[in-house]
VMD Tcl script that draws the C-alpha trace (Angstrom):
set ca {
  {-20.61 6.89 14.26}
  {-19.89 9.45 11.83}
  {-18.08 8.74 8.80}
  {-14.52 10.23 8.54}
  {-11.98 11.43 5.87}
  {-8.15 12.76 6.46}
  {-5.64 13.62 4.39}
  {-2.39 12.23 5.47}
  {-0.32 15.61 4.31}
  {-2.62 17.35 6.79}
  {-1.39 14.81 9.88}
  {1.95 15.76 11.18}
  {4.60 13.21 11.85}
  {5.56 12.72 15.67}
  {7.61 10.17 17.64}
  {6.92 7.00 18.04}
  {5.25 6.33 21.76}
  {7.14 3.28 22.69}
  {10.43 3.13 20.27}
  {12.95 6.06 19.82}
  {13.66 6.74 16.36}
  {10.73 5.74 14.64}
  {7.94 8.26 13.78}
  {4.23 8.05 13.73}
  {1.27 9.47 12.20}
  {-2.05 8.42 13.71}
  {-4.50 8.59 10.87}
  {-7.64 6.86 12.17}
  {-7.57 6.33 15.85}
  {-9.75 3.73 17.65}
  {-11.70 6.95 19.08}
  {-13.15 7.43 15.02}
  {-13.16 3.17 14.54}
  {-13.71 1.26 17.49}
  {-12.74 -1.72 15.46}
  {-9.36 -1.05 13.75}
  {-6.80 2.09 13.85}
  {-4.31 2.65 10.94}
  {-1.43 4.62 11.33}
  {1.88 5.33 8.79}
  {5.10 4.33 10.66}
  {8.61 5.68 9.44}
  {12.13 3.79 10.38}
  {15.35 5.42 9.42}
  {17.82 3.95 7.61}
  {19.93 1.52 9.78}
  {16.70 1.55 12.75}
  {14.38 -1.08 13.54}
  {11.13 -2.23 15.23}
  {12.39 -4.31 18.00}
  {10.71 -7.69 18.79}
  {7.37 -7.07 20.15}
  {3.99 -8.88 20.62}
  {0.32 -6.98 20.98}
  {-1.36 -9.27 22.95}
  {-5.05 -8.39 22.54}
  {-4.64 -6.44 18.62}
  {-3.54 -7.94 15.32}
  {-1.53 -6.11 12.79}
  {-1.46 -5.81 9.66}
  {1.08 -3.67 8.07}
  {1.91 -2.94 4.17}
  {5.15 -1.43 3.09}
  {4.84 1.25 1.02}
  {8.50 2.10 0.48}
  {12.08 1.40 1.49}
  {13.43 -2.78 1.94}
  {14.70 -4.43 4.91}
  {13.78 -8.20 7.29}
  {10.68 -8.94 8.76}
  {10.72 -11.32 11.47}
  {7.61 -13.37 11.87}
  {8.63 -15.18 15.15}
  {12.16 -16.80 13.49}
  {11.50 -16.85 10.29}
  {13.60 -13.79 8.20}
  {11.34 -12.04 5.03}
  {13.26 -10.02 2.93}
  {11.04 -6.98 1.92}
  {10.80 -4.37 -0.50}
  {7.65 -2.08 -1.58}
  {4.28 -3.63 -2.00}
  {4.89 -6.62 0.65}
  {2.25 -6.72 3.43}
  {2.65 -8.59 6.42}
  {0.27 -10.10 9.10}
  {0.91 -10.20 12.89}
  {-2.43 -12.28 15.27}
  {-2.43 -11.28 18.57}
  {0.50 -12.58 20.60}
  {2.38 -13.46 17.71}
  {6.13 -11.59 18.01}
  {7.07 -9.43 15.55}
  {10.20 -7.16 14.22}
  {11.37 -5.56 11.69}
  {14.70 -3.89 10.40}
  {15.62 -1.24 7.79}
  {18.59 -2.10 5.74}
  {18.21 -0.11 3.02}
  {19.13 2.95 1.93}
  {16.26 4.88 2.35}
  {13.43 5.31 5.08}
  {10.99 2.23 5.15}
  {7.58 3.29 5.31}
  {4.40 1.40 6.73}
  {0.75 1.28 6.68}
  {-0.05 -0.53 9.66}
  {-3.74 -1.50 10.74}
  {-4.20 -2.90 13.79}
  {-7.59 -4.87 15.02}
  {-9.08 -4.52 17.57}
  {-7.15 -0.56 17.89}
  {-3.91 -0.66 20.18}
  {-3.57 1.80 22.76}
}
mol new
graphics top color blue
foreach p $ca { graphics top sphere $p radius 0.5 }
foreach p [lrange $ca 0 end-1] q [lrange $ca 1 end] { graphics top cylinder $p $q radius 0.2 }
display resetview
């Protein structure tokens, strides 16, 4: 495997493959790093990432901007920039943008999600 560098500004936003109204930038795909993948996700005002689980991957996600509420199972955690969350494989989680600007997240999945 070769070393790799990416400038996020060179990666266009695209629609999220599962959730309408979300935008996604895949910065490090599993094809580049078979141990994990890294994406940036944008959740517009009033939108949410609905309840879901990743059966075979854990997700660590860092809030870059915006405010809202993240649910880890039934536990609600209000968040702002600088919060970091971890959802182990098989653990239900969701996120709601309750603020006045888009929420932007840096998401890391290990192993990579398809």
